[in-house]
Every structure is written in structure tokens, then in C-alpha cells.
N, C-alpha and C positions, 0 to 999 in steps of 0.2 A: 513388843507389846506396848511399850511406852509410846512409841510413835503412833500407834493406833489410838491410844488414849488422847494424845495431843491433837491428832486430826479430828477425833470425835469432839474434843473440847473446842477446837476451832470452828467446826461445823455448827456446834451449839451457839457459839458467839455470833457467827454469821446469821444464823436463823433468828437469834434474839435481836440483832441489829436490824434485820429486815422487818421484824414485827414492830420494833420501836419506830422505824420510819413510817410504817403504816398507821400506827397510833398517832404520831405527830401530824401526818398528813390529814388524817380524819379529824383531828382537833382543829387544824387550820381551816379545813373546809367548813366544819361546824361553826367556827368563829366567824368566818366570812358570811355564811348564811345568816347567822344571827345579826351581824352588823347590817346586812342588807335589809333584813326584816325590820330592824329597829329604824332604819332610815325611812323605809316605806311607811311605817306606822307614824313616824314624826311628820312626814309630808302630808299624810292623810289628815292628821290632827291640825296641821297648819291650814290646810285647805278648808276644813270645817270652821275653824276660827275666823278665817278671812271671810268666808261666806256669811257667818253670823255678824261680823262687824260691818260688812257691806250692807246687809239687810237693815241693821240698826241705823247706819248712816243715811240710807235712802228714806227710812221712816222719819228721821230727824229733819232731813231736807224737805220732805213733803209737808211736815207739820210747820216748819218755820216759814216756808214760802206760801203755804195755804193752798197748794195745788193737790187737793185730795180728789178722789173720784167724783164727789158731789160737785166740787168747783169746776172740774173739767167738763162735766155734763152740762152744768149751767152755762159755761162759756160757749160750748157748742150750740146750745139752744139760742143764746143771744146772737151768735154769729149768723145762724140760719135766719132768724127774725130780721136782722139788719139787711141781709142779702135780699130777702123777699121784699122788704120795704124799698130798697134801691131799685129793684126790678120794676115794682109798681110805679115809682116816680119816673123811671126811664120810659115806661110804656105810655105814661100821660104826656110827656113832652116829645115823644118820638115823632108824631105827625107834624108838629110845628117845626122841629129841626129838619125833617125831610123837606118840608115846604120851603124853608129858608135856604137850604142847600141847593135845591132845584132852581130857585129863583136866581141865586148867585151864579150858578153854573150856566144857566141858559140866557142870562142877560149879557148882552154885549155892550161894553162901554166904548164910546168913541172918543 
């Protein structure tokens, strides 16, 4: 009878050991999941902070250099105006340049 009790006690110890392993494994898994979650949250927070700092930096750069949307639009308009002016000047002198080139090309010097 005593052998039976010992075996029953051993069985209980083995079962308790198995349960303890499961509890420890579950705790390890939970810990790893929480660490991963904390890492993901930290990376997300860093990304938000980086985006905010980049936005502030770009704002500071645009303010310090004066290249705001208004200035860019003004520069684009000035560029178009200058290009139109150059085209008009080229159109004015184009006949004279063509005449001069034709005379140089067709004249034979001996």
C-alpha cells in the first residue's frame, strides 16, 4: 500500500512539475509578447517624433531662406516673363541674323 502511495505522490509531483513548466512557458511567452509590443510602441513614437521634427525643420528652412509658396509663385511668373521677353527679342533680330548667315554662306571669297 505504501508503494501505491509513493507512486501516487510521484505522479502528483510529475503533474505539478508539468503544470509549473506550462506556467513558466506561458509567462515567458507573455513577457516576450509584451517586450515586442513595447518595442513596436517605442518605434512608432520615435517615428512620430521624427516626422514632427522634420516638419519643424522644413518650416524653419523655408522661413529662413524665404522660399515660401508665394515666393516660388512669384519666381515662376518672373521666369515666364523673362522667357517671353527673350523670345520677342529673338523674333525681332531673327530676320537680320538669317540674312547675315545666308550672305556669309553664299558668298565665295577668293
